[in-house]
N, C-alpha and C positions, 0 to 999 in steps of 0.2 A: 838595630831594626833595619838600617840601610843595608848591612851585611846580609841579613836574612832575606830582604827583598831581592837583593842581587843574586843570591843563591837560588831563590825561587825561579827568577827569570832565566838564569843560566840552566837550571835543572829542567825547566819547562821546554826550553830550546833543545836541550839534549833528548828528552822524551819524544819531542816531535820528529826527530830523525830516525827513530826506530821503526822496524817493520815486522817485529816478532812479538807477540802477546807476552811470552815468558820474559823477554828482555825488557819489556815495559814494566812488568811486576818487580823484576829485580832492581831496575834502576829507581823506580818509585821507592822501593824498600830501602835502598841505600841513602837516598836523598832524605827521607823521613828519619832514619836513624841519626843522620848528622844534624838535621835542623830541629827536631823535636825530642830527640833522645829516646826514640822508641827501642824497646827490646826486640820485638819481633812484629811482623805484620802477616796476615793471612788474607788472601783474595779469593772470593768465590764469585764465578760467573753464572748468571741465571740461565738455566736452560728452559726454554719457552715450550718445547714439546713435553718434557717431563714436569713442568710446573715446579721445579725445585732448583736449588744452587748446586752446581756441579762440585765435586771435591776440589779442595784448596790448592792453590799455588802459594807457596810460603817462603818467607826469607827470614832467617835468624831464629826459626822456631826450634826449641829443644828437641833432640832426637827422639825422646820418649813421647813427644806429642804428635810427631809427624804422621804415624800410622793412623791415629785417631782423627786428626783433621782431614787427611787425605782420603781415608776410605769412608768418611761419613758424609753423605749428602745432607743438605739442610733444607727441610720442607717447611715452607712459610706458614702452612696450615697447622702445623705442630709446634713451631717456635714463634712466640708472640713478638720477639725482637725483629724477626725478619718480616713478619707481617706488617708490622708498623713502618719498617723502612719501605716496603713496597707501596703502602698506601700514602704515607706522608712525604715520602722523599727527603727526609730530615735525618740529620746525624743523631746519634743517641750516645750519651757519655755515662758509663757505668763505673762509679767510684769503688764499688765493692761487687764485682761480677760473681764472687764466690757464694753470695747469699741471694742474688737476685732471681726472681721467679721468671724473667725473661730469658734465662739461660738454660738449656737442658741440663738435667741432673747430671748427665755424664760429664759435662764440661766444668761444672761448678768447682770441683775439687782441683782441677788443673789451673783455674784462673783466680784462685782465692787470694794470691799475694800480688795481684796485678790490677791496674786501672785499664779499662777497655773502652776504647772509642770505636764506634761502628759508623761507617760513613757509606751512603749509597753512591754507586757509580751511576751517574745519570747522563744519558746522551740522547738527543732529540726528544726529551720529556719522557724517556723510557728508562726504567731501572734495568741496567744490563749486568749489574754485580753488586757487590758489597766489599768494602776494605775494612778489615779489623786491625786496629793498631793498638799494641799493648805496651804499657810502661809499667815499670816496677813501682809498687806502692810506697816505697821509702821516698820516691821522688814526688814533688808536688803535682797535683792533677793538671791535666791539660789545661792551659790558660785560653781565654777567648781568642788571643792572637794566634796561639798554636793550633786551635781548632780551625781558625780561618785559613792558615797556611795548609794544613792537612786537607781541608775541603777543596781549596783551590788546586793543588796538586792532584787530588783524586779526580776532580771534574776534568782537569786537563788529561789526565790518563785515560779516563773514561772515553773522552773524545777520540783519542788516538787509537784505543783498543776498538772502538766502534768502527773507525775508519778501516783499521786492518781487517776486522771480521767482514765489513761490507766488500772490501777488495777480495778476500778469500772466498766469500760466498759467490761473488760476480765471477770469479775464476772458476770455481766449481760448476756454477751454471753455465758458463761458456764451454767448459770441458764436457758437461753433460749434454749441452745442446749439440756440440760438435759430434759427440758419440751417437746421439739420436739421429742426426742428419746422416752420419756415416751409416747407421742402420737402415735408414729409409733408402739411401742410394743403393746400399748393398741389396736390400730386398728388391729394389727395381731392377737392378743388374741381374739378380738371380732369376727374377720373373721373366725378364726379356730373353735371358739365355735358355731357360728350360722351357719357356712357352714357345720359342722359335723352333724348337727341336722336337722330333718324335722319336728320337734315338734314346732308349733306356740308358745306354752306356754314357752318352753325352750328358744326360740330365744328372746321372749319378756322379759322374766326374766333376761337373760344375758345382753342384750342390756340396759335395764333400770339401772341395777346394774353398768355398766361401765360409762354410761352418768352421773349418780349421782356422781360417784368417780371422774370423769374428771372435771366436772363443780362445783361440790359442791352445785348444786342448790337444793332448797327445794321441788320443785314439778316437777314430770315427768309423762307425759301421752302419751299413743300411741293410735292414732285413726285410723279407717279403713273406707274407703269409701264404703258405701253400697247403691248402686243406687244413689239416690239424697241426702242421709243422711251421716252424720259422726258419727260413733259409737265409744265409748271408749272401746278399747280392755283390757287396763290395765292402772292403775293410782296409783301413790305413793307419799306421802307427808311427809315421815318421821313420826314424832310425831304428825303432824297437823291432825285434823279431817277433812276428805274429804267431802264436800257437795255432796248431791245426784246427782246434775247436773254434777258432774266431776267424779263420781264413775264408775267402770267397767260395761258395759252393758248399760249405759246411751246413749241417742242421743243427740247430741249438737243442740240446736235451731239454725236456720239460723240467721245470723246477720253480724255485722261489726267487729266481733272479729278477733284476729290474726289467729286462726285456720282456719276459714272459708276464710279469705283473702289468706292464703297460699294454701288452697284447690283450690280456683278460679283462682289465678294468676300463681300457680306453682313455687312460689319464696318464699325464706325465709322471714318472716315478724317479726319485733320486735316492741314491745310497751312498753312505760313507763308510769305507772300511777302516775300522779302528785297528784291526789286526786279524791275522788268519785264525779262524775258529773252526772247531770241529763240526762236521756236517755241512760246511760251506758248499753251495752248489758248484758243480764242474765249471760253469761259466764265470762265476765269480772268482773262483780259484785261479782260472786262467788270467783273468784281468789283474788280480792281485799279484800274480807271478810277474806281470809286465811292470809292476811298480805303480799300477792304478790305484788311487785312494778315493776319488769321487766318481760316481757314475750317474748318468742322467739318461733316461730312456723316454723317448717321446713317440706316441702312437701316430702313425700316418693314417688319417682318418679321411675316407671319401664317402659322402652321402651316409653319414653315421655308421659306417662299417670300417673297422680297423683293416687296413690293406698291408700294413708293415710297421716297422719301428726303427727309429733313428736312435742309435746308441752311441753315446759320447763317454769318454773316460779322461781323467786327468790325475796327474801325481799329487796334486794339491788337494789336501782334504778340504771339503766345503767350497769347492771351486765355483759351483753353478749358483750364481747369485739370482735373486728373483727377476731383476731386470733383464739380465742375460738369458734366463729361461724363457721369458716372454718373447724375445727376439728369435730364439732357436725355434720356438713353438710356431712362429709366423713362417719361417723358412720351411719347416717341417710340412706345414699346411700347403705351401706352393708345390713342394716336392710331391706330395701324396697326389695332387690333382695332375700334375705333369707326368708322373709315372703311370698313372691310371689311363690318361689319354694316350701315352705311348703303348700301353698294353693293348687298348682298344684298336689302335691303329694297326699294330702288329697282327692282331687276330684278323682284322679285315684284309690286310695285305696278304696274310697266309691263305685266306680263303680265296682271295682273287688269283694268287699265284697258283694255288691247286686247281682251281677251276680252268685257268688257262693252260697249266701243264697237262691236265687230263684231256683237253681239246688237241693239244699238240701231239700227246701220246696217241690219241685216236688216229691221227694223220699218219704217224710213224707205223702204227699197227696195220695200216693198209698194205704194207710190204714187209715181208719177213727180213729183208735185207736192211731196212732202215730203222728197225727197232731201237729206240733209245738215242737215235741221232740227235733230235732237237735238244734233249737235255745235255747231251755232251757238248754240242756247240755252244749252249748257254754257259756252261761252266769254262769252257776255253775262252770264250769271248770276254767274260767277267775277269778272267785272269789277265788277259792282254791288257784290258782297260786299267786294272790296278797297277799293272806294271808301268803303264804309261803315265801314271800319277793322277788319274781321274778321281774326282770327288766321289763321295758315296752316293750321291744322287745320280751322277753321270754314269757310274758303274751300273746302277740298278737299271738305267734305260738300255744300256748295252746288253745286260743280262736278259732283259724281256725281248729285245730285238732278236738275240740268239735263240731264245725258246720258241719265238713265233715266226722266225724267218721263213718257214715252209708251210704256213698255215694255209696258204692259197692252194696247195695241192688237194685240198679237199674237193676241188672242182675238176681234178684230173682223173680220168677213168682208171680204175684199178689195173687194168691190163697193162697199161703204160708203166705204171709204177712198179708192178711186180715182174716185168720182163727180165728174165735172166740173161740179158745180152745188152750190148751198146744199142741205143736207140737209133732208129733210121731217120732219114731227113724228113719224112713225113710225120713221124711220131714226135719230134722234138718241138715243133711250134706250140702244140697245146702245153707242153711243159714249161715253155719259155713265158707263158703267161701267168704262171703262178704268184710272182711278186705282185702284180697289179691286182690279181684276184684276192691276195691276202690283205692288201690295203683296203679293197672294197668291203671285205668282211668285217675288218676291224675299225674302220673310220667312224662308225656310229659310237664308238666307245671313247668318250672325251679323255678318260685316263691314259689312253694309249696313243695319244696324238703325237707325243714326242718321240714314240717308238717306230712310227710308220717309215720315216726315212731309211732307217736300217733294213726294214723288211723290203721296201720298194726297190732298193739300189744294191742289195748284196751280191747281185750278179753282173754289176758293172765291172769293167776292167780298167786298170789304171791307164792303159794306153788308149782308152776310148773306144774299144771294139766290143764292149759288153752290152747288156740289155737291161732294162727296157728303154733307157733314154740315151745311151751311148756317151754318158759322161766321161770326163777325162780328169786324171790326177786329182787335184784337191777340190775339183767340182763335186766329187763324190763325197757325200757326207762321211765324217770320220767314223762314225758308229758302223756305217755300212762297210767301209773298208775293213773295220776289225772283224766283223761277222763273216765277211768274205774269206778272210785268212783262216778263221776258226772252222767254217764250214768246209772249206777245201781240205784243210788238215785232217778232219775227221773222215772225209771221203777217202783221202789218201791211205790212211792207216787201217781203214776198215775192210773186211773181207767181202767181195762181191762174187757171183757166180762167173762173171767174165774176167776176174783178175784176182790175184793174191794182194793182200794188204802190205803196205810199206812198213819197214821198221821205222822208228821215231827218227833215227839218223838219216834214213833215206828221204823221209818227209821233210826234214829240215833242208837237205840238199835241194829238193825239188822247189821248195818255197823260195829259197834264195835264187835259184835259177830264173823263176818267174817274177822275182822282184823288179819293178819297173815296167813290166809288161802286164801281167795279170794283177799283181798286188802292189800295194803301197810299200815301198822299200822300208820305210821307217817302222810300220807295223810289222813287217816280216822280220826285221833285225831285232826289234824289241822282243818279240815272241820266241825267236831262235836262241837269243841269249838267255831268256828265262829258262827255256828247256835245257840248254847246256849247263846252265848253273844248277839246276835242281835234279837232273836225271843222271848225270855222271855216266857210269858204266852201263846204265840201263838204255842208253840211247839206241843200241843195236837190238834190243829186245823186241819180241813180237807182241802184236795186239792179241788178247787184251791186257795181258799181265802188266807190262811196263806202262801202258796207255792209261791205266786206272789212275795213276798218279797225276796225270794231266787233265782228264776229263771227268774225274770223280767229283762229288759234291763237297 
């Protein structure tokens, strides 16, 4: 008895050091085989969601028994023995299970030559499983002392398994919580990134980057509804070559594909490709050829109207789980609103620019010699600003400054503007006033306040001899220094009644001669390098042929 007690103590200590449920079952089985001469044991753990005992973990079970025990979950409502275990939490000894009504008919034949002891695994007053210990019937039935040993070891194993399960559940919960926190932070990051921008390109790039990071999927595309069509605004497939039908700018053929289903139904649609089938829609064929096996299409909905579709693909079948789909749907919702805001902003911006351009063109039209001058200056000034590394917002200010730089000429009599000769000293003062008149005209428009310095000071000279304020060097706003170079360049290469237009090469030489006097040397050099890099042999070409490359839209 002392040997048995010591073995129980030693076995319990060994069980306490295990951290894997299967190892606990194996060690418990070996210990019982040695201490009570069991033939085999089978352990079932209770699944609280399904309300039954999950398929068995076993040790020493005959090979022919394994599939039966492993594949047959035990339902307490159908098996009296298990129902009793759950209710009474007491062991049950069956000396002849082959004829017991407590055992399912399917198992009676298998157990007819055995004695069976069923012991509940109880932890924190809850049944977490059941241990079935079998012994050959030619041996004596389990004695009270043996039953006590089995109960004690089972109770100890139940406590260890419970701790392992709690640890695993806590770890799963921690990982799930970390994942949820990551999703929340990502959604916040996306929201800030796309809400702070009214650029469709930036919104698309940011959204696609985060969707790829969260899902790990191989294919992402964002589609836009254009009338009755679906157009791909952007697509990315990592290292995979994107077929033409899935590339940016393509229109998706109508069909039964996930993207069109999401468009029509306004609900997320997922598809798993089990194989290439006859009559497969062209879009699905293209995705399948990329190795894509799972597809998820999420509608981009604004005010109950589908504005587009977020299309995802992955090489793993069944990739998009329910929780992951929920997260992507939240991102898609943010994208839809941001893209709609960007579209509305672009519509308003286009309306504003077109209105302003019409006003500028009206000024240019007052003289046949200046037709198109303002738009050309706008394009040249924007190119210089980009070349100097300006941000998109700063380039926009310079662009508007170039377009509106001569708006003040609306107050100059047409006879002066149309004169086919160099102006006299008496005629020049009214023309000199056009920068200030332009500012007076535009200052009531709050959206143009940042543009006014370029308009007011585009006739200042770097050496301080310009007008209207006589500013010198870097006292002159940089936007005005850029517009000054663009304005003068267009004037140099344009034909006038009193002069022939310069070639671009000649204009470059003139700009460099006046650098430091009339023009900012840095602006001049930046623009000249751009011209020399992009024009090549066309530098000696005449206006307007060669000039189109510089001043075109």
